[in-house]
Structure formats: structure tokens, C-alpha cells
N, C-alpha and C positions, 0 to 999 in steps of 0.2 A: 713376506711383506710385499704389498702391491701398492706402488706409488702412482697416483692419478696424474697423468700428464694432460694439462689443459691446452686447448687450442687458443689461438689469439682471440677468437670470437668469445670463447668461454672466459678468458681473462678480462676481456672488455666488460662482460656481465658481472664478473666478480669485482671489478674495479669500483662499481657503484656501491656494492655492499661494504667495501673497505672504506670508501670515502665517507659513508654515513657512520660507520663505526668510529672513524677518527673524529667526526663532528660531534657525536654524542659523548665521546671520551673527553673532549675538550670542554664541552658544556659542563659535564660533571666536575671536572677539575676546577673550573672557574667558580663553582658553587661551594667548594670546600672552604669552610669558614668556621670560626668558633661558635659553638652552640648548634650547628647543623647536625642532624643525625644521619647515620648511614642509610636509614630507611627513607629519608627525604632525598638523598642522592638517587636511590633506587626509583623513587617516584618520577624523577626527571627522565629516566629511561622509559618508564611506562608511558609517560606523556608523549615522548618523542616517537615511540613506536606507533601509538594511536594516531598521532598527527600525520605520519608518513605512511601508514598502513604497511608497516614491516614488523618483523618479529625479532626479539632479543635472542641471540644465539644461545645464551646460557640458560635461559629459563626452561626448566624441565629437563635440561641435559643431564643425564644420569640422576634425574630427580632433584637437581639443584633448585632451591626454592626462590632464589632471587633472580632479578633481571640483569644484575651487575654484581661483580665481586668487589667488595670494599674492605681492604685489609689495612690495619693500622699498626704501626711500630713493629713489634716482634712478629706480627702476623705477616707471612710471606705472600700467600695467595689464598683464594677461595673463601675470604671472609663473607659471611652471610649478612646482608643488609638488615638493620633493625632500628626501630624507632627508639629503642632503649640504649643505643650506642651513640654517644655524642662526641663529636670531633672537638678537640681542644687545642689551644696554642702549644706548639712544640711537637705536635704529632707528625709522623710520616704517614701520609694517606695514599694508599695504592688503589687506583680505579682501573679495573680490568673489564672490558666490555666488547661485545661483538654484535653485529647486525646481520640478519639473514634476509637477503633480497635476490630476486631473479635466480633462485636455486643455489646461491652461493653465500658463504659466510665471510665476514671479516673478523679479525681478532687483534686487539691492541690494548696497551695499558700504559700508564704513566704514574709517577710518584710525585706528590705535592708535599713539600716541606713547609708546613704551616708555622710561620713565625719562629723558625728555627734559627738560632744564632751559633750553636756549637760548631766550630770549624770542622771537626772530624765527621760529624753527621752530614754536614753539607758536602764534604768530600765524598762520602759514601754515595750520595745521590748523583753527584757529578761523575763519579767513577762508573756507576751503573749506566749512565747515559753513554759514557765513553766505551763501555763494553758492548752496548748495542751497536754503536757506530762501527766498532772494530769487527763485530761479527758480520754486519752487513757489507762492509768493505771487503771482506774475505770472500763473499759469495760471487759465483759466476759459473758458467758451464765448464764441467770437468773438474771443478773443485770438490774435494772430499768434505763431508760433514765434519770429519775430524779436524780439518783445517779451520773451519768456522768455530768449532768449540775451543780449539787451541787459542785462537785470537781473543776470544772472550775471556777465557781463563787467565791468560797471561796478563791481560790488562787489569784484571781484578787483583791478581797476586802481586803485581808490581806496586800496587798501592797499599798492600798489607791487608786486604779484605779476603773474605771467604766466598766460595761459590757453592750454592745448593746443588747437590748431585742427585737427590731422589726425585726431583721435579724438573722437567725439561720442556723445551719447545717441541714443535710438532708440525706435521703437514696440516694445511687448512684449505677447505674448498667446499665441496658439496656437504661435507660434515665439518663441524668446527674442530674436531680432532681426527686427523687422518695420518697415515704413514707418509713420511718417515719420522722417526724420533729425531729431535734436534737438540743434542746435549750442549750445555754451556761449558764443556770441557772436552779435551780430546787430544789425540796425537796426530800431527800432520801426516797426510797420506793414507789415513784410515777411514773406515766407514763408507757409506754410499757416496757415489759421485753425483753431483748435481747436474741436471739436464734442463735445457730450455723447456718452459711449460710447467715446471714444478713450482708450487706455491707453498711457502713455509712461514710459520710463526717463529721468529727469533725473539726470545724473551729471557735475557739474563736476570737471575735472582741472586743478588749479591748481599752478603751479610757482614756486619761490623767485625765479627771475630771468626777465626778458623773453626772454632767449636760450633759456631752457628750454622756451619754447613749441614750438620745433622738436624733433622726436623721431626716434629711430632704432629699428629692430627688431634685436635681438641675433641671433646666429648660430643660436640654437635655433628661429628662425622665429616666435616668439611674443612674447617679452618686450619691451615697449615702454619705452624709457628716454629721459630728457631728453638732448638732444644735448650740452649742456654739463655733464651729469651733476649738475646741481643737484637738490635735494630736490623731491619732488612729493607732493601729497595728493589724495585721491579719496573722494568720498562720493556715494551714489546711493540714490534711492528710486523705486519704481514708483508711478505716480500715475494715477488715473482722473479724467477730466474729467466733471463732473456738470452738472446743469441750472443751478446757481447758483455754481459754483466748481470745486473739485477735492477729491479724497479721496486721502490717502496710504495706499496698500495695504500697504506694507511696514513698518508699525509693529509692535511698539515698538522704540525705540532711544533712546540718550542724546543724540541730535542731532535737528534739525528733521524 
């Protein structure tokens, strides 16, 4: 494993890619509405990239066909945008997107609960936000990745939810997926120590049931779903480790 340590100048360059990733993430989330297709959400990213002369990080990455991942309800991550997939009231819609600019990538996601009234479903979304906040709060120089994963996992388990284990966070920078792996579970004092200049994507994927921790990939080869088809939520920030803590690079957003 080789972890890329960025200089402050490189993080300055990466900060713009992350800012734009956050901007288009929020644009997409604001357009989540009844009758809108996930293909139309993808079009927003295409138009944004054309306007700003940037590239969507996910398009063509490992041959992914979309510019954004849009995953609904039991779909955890990697949903392929389609004009045949219509968003409906009551859906949990996960928009996961990144922008490549100045030689660096951002990576970020959020979950929109569209006209959801079920208290437990809303708790799932809020708990996933809290998991992201807990993971970020645990970050800092000298902290182990096991500490970060533990903070996320304990937040989810305390609310009675499950944590996806087969899909995890990762380093991000010149490539959208870099070392190190960043699990959403772990034991304190284990795994890699974080150092200033590391940039990582923290992305808790939390499921309504413990059985939902196990996942399958659909026949499209991309879409990851909970095995028991329970609901899942997903939030993500790109974070830079600093000399005295960490900096969230993918702000603004209406969550931590």
C-alpha cells in the first residue's frame, strides 16, 4: 500500500475540485423530485461539466457508464442513471458524484428522503449523517483508521442499524480511488495511522437491518443492493488530514 501525501499547494489545487464536487452534489439533490428520472439527474452533471470545462470523476472510471451514481431505496451505491428510472415520493435517493480539476478529484454524496414520513426511515438518514460526523470528528494526525471506523460503527449500532462491510471509503486525490482503504467499522488502535497531507473519502453506508449489511450486485454489474432489500442511506465527504485535525473539503452541505 502506498498512500499519497499531498503538499499544502496540492491540497489547495484539490480544494477546488472538491468545492465543485460539493456544488454539483447539491444541485443534483435539489432537483430530486417526483417524476424526475435518474437520467435527468445525470444530465445536470453533464451540463455542469460542460459549463465549467471539467470532467466527472466517475464517467468511464472502471467503465462506469454514468457521470453520477444515483441509488434509490435498497440500492446502496453505484446506481446507473437511466431515463427509465423515475424518482417517486417516499424514495431514499442517494447522489454520489465527483469532479476532476487541476489534476485532482473530489468525491461526495448525500441522501435525499423525498416526502418520507416514516420515523424509522428518517432516523436512518439522520443516523447516517451522524455516522459521517462521528467519523470526521475522529480524524486527525496519529489517529488510526480503526478509530475512525469504530466511531462510525458504534454510532450506527447504537441506533439499531447495520453497517455495510463489503464496500468502504478510500483515499482520493489524483485518482478518485486511492490507498488507503477507509472502513466504516473497526477496532481502536488498529489499521494505518493518519498523517498530515492524507486525503480520504469517509462514506458511511448504513442499512435499516443488520441483515442488510450483506450486499449483492445486480445483473447490470454495478448497482449494489442490500441482500434483504432493506433501505440504505449513504453520505460522504472528502477530508484532508491537517497538522492539528482535519478539514472537510466538500463543503457546503446541509449535513456535517
